[in-house]
C-alpha positions in Angstrom: -16.2 -2.2 -11.4 -15.3 1.4 -10.3 -17.7 3.0 -13.0 -20.3 1.8 -15.3 -17.9 1.7 -18.2 -15.3 -0.3 -16.3 -12.8 2.6 -16.3 -11.2 4.3 -13.2 -12.0 8.0 -13.1 -9.5 10.6 -12.0 -11.6 11.1 -8.8 -10.9 7.6 -7.7 -7.3 7.5 -8.2 -5.2 7.5 -4.9 -1.6 8.1 -3.8 -1.2 7.3 -0.3 2.0 8.4 1.4 3.2 6.9 4.8 6.5 7.4 6.7 7.5 4.5 8.9 8.2 4.8 12.4 10.1 2.6 14.7 7.2 0.3 15.6 7.1 -3.3 14.3 3.5 -3.1 13.3 2.1 0.0 11.7 -1.1 1.1 10.1 -0.4 3.1 7.0 -3.9 3.8 5.9 -7.4 2.8 6.7 -10.1 2.4 3.9 -12.9 4.7 4.5 -16.4 3.0 5.3 -18.4 2.4 2.1 -15.3 2.2 0.0 -12.8 -0.5 -1.3 -9.1 0.5 -2.1 -7.4 -1.5 -4.9 -3.6 -1.3 -4.5 -2.0 -1.6 -7.7 1.7 -0.5 -6.9 3.9 0.2 -4.0 7.1 2.0 -3.8 9.5 2.2 -0.7 12.1 4.7 -0.5 15.1 4.8 1.9 17.5 7.7 1.9 19.6 6.6 4.9 21.4 3.8 3.0 20.0 0.9 5.0 18.6 -2.3 3.8 14.8 -2.4 4.3 12.5 -5.3 4.5 8.7 -4.7 4.8 5.8 -7.0 4.8 2.4 -5.7 3.8 -0.6 -7.1 5.6 -4.4 -7.1 5.3 -6.5 -8.3 8.3 -3.1 -9.6 9.8 -2.4 -12.0 6.7 0.6 -11.2 4.6 -0.2 -10.2 1.1 3.1 -8.6 -0.2 6.7 -8.2 0.5 9.1 -5.4 -0.5 12.6 -5.0 0.1 15.7 -2.8 -0.7 18.5 -5.2 -1.2 21.1 -2.8 -2.3 21.6 0.3 0.0 23.0 2.3 -2.9 19.7 1.8 -4.7 17.6 3.8 -2.3 14.1 2.4 -3.6 12.1 -0.6 -4.6 9.1 -0.5 -6.8 6.4 -3.3 -6.9 3.4 -3.6 -9.1 0.3 -5.8 -8.6 -1.4 -6.0 -12.1 -4.7 -7.5 -10.7 -4.5 -5.3 -7.5 -4.7 -6.3 -3.8 -8.2 -5.3 -2.6 -8.7 -3.8 0.8 -12.3 -3.7 1.9 -14.3 -1.1 3.8 -12.6 -0.1 7.0 -9.7 -2.4 6.4 -6.2 -1.3 7.2 -3.2 -1.5 5.0 -0.8 -2.7 7.8 3.0 -2.7 7.6 5.3 -5.2 9.6 8.7 -3.4 9.3 11.1 -4.2 11.9 13.3 -1.4 13.0 13.4 -0.1 9.2 12.5 3.4 8.6 11.6 4.4 5.1 8.9 6.2 3.0 6.0 4.4 1.5 4.0 5.3 -1.7 0.9 3.2 -2.3 -0.7 3.6 -5.6 -4.2 2.4 -6.6 -7.9 3.5 -6.8 -10.8 3.7 -4.4 -14.4 3.6 -5.2 -17.7 3.1 -3.5 -18.8 -0.5 -2.5 -21.3 -1.7 -5.1 -24.6 -2.7 -3.9 -25.8 -6.3 -4.8 
């Protein structure tokens, strides 16, 4: 748990912004050493009117998929009620073939608990 009383504090809340580039595989964020990042939501935004398909990976394994089906919509938002956990020094990786868009990753980051 993030704190003794099982609540996330305002200091632990994170919003990570990443703007895609033209590479197939991209690292959007790397969790700092000694921390764990729990991803609770992911929004993609595309203002150019293209369809966008993006796979989210953790240690090369695909853990989520996000897509803008309707180019007029311009965004899509996913939530992960139980969270997707990224461990210390793990990267949030994107597989986004030729699709440029903005990514907003919402979640919380806390210290790794000692056993």
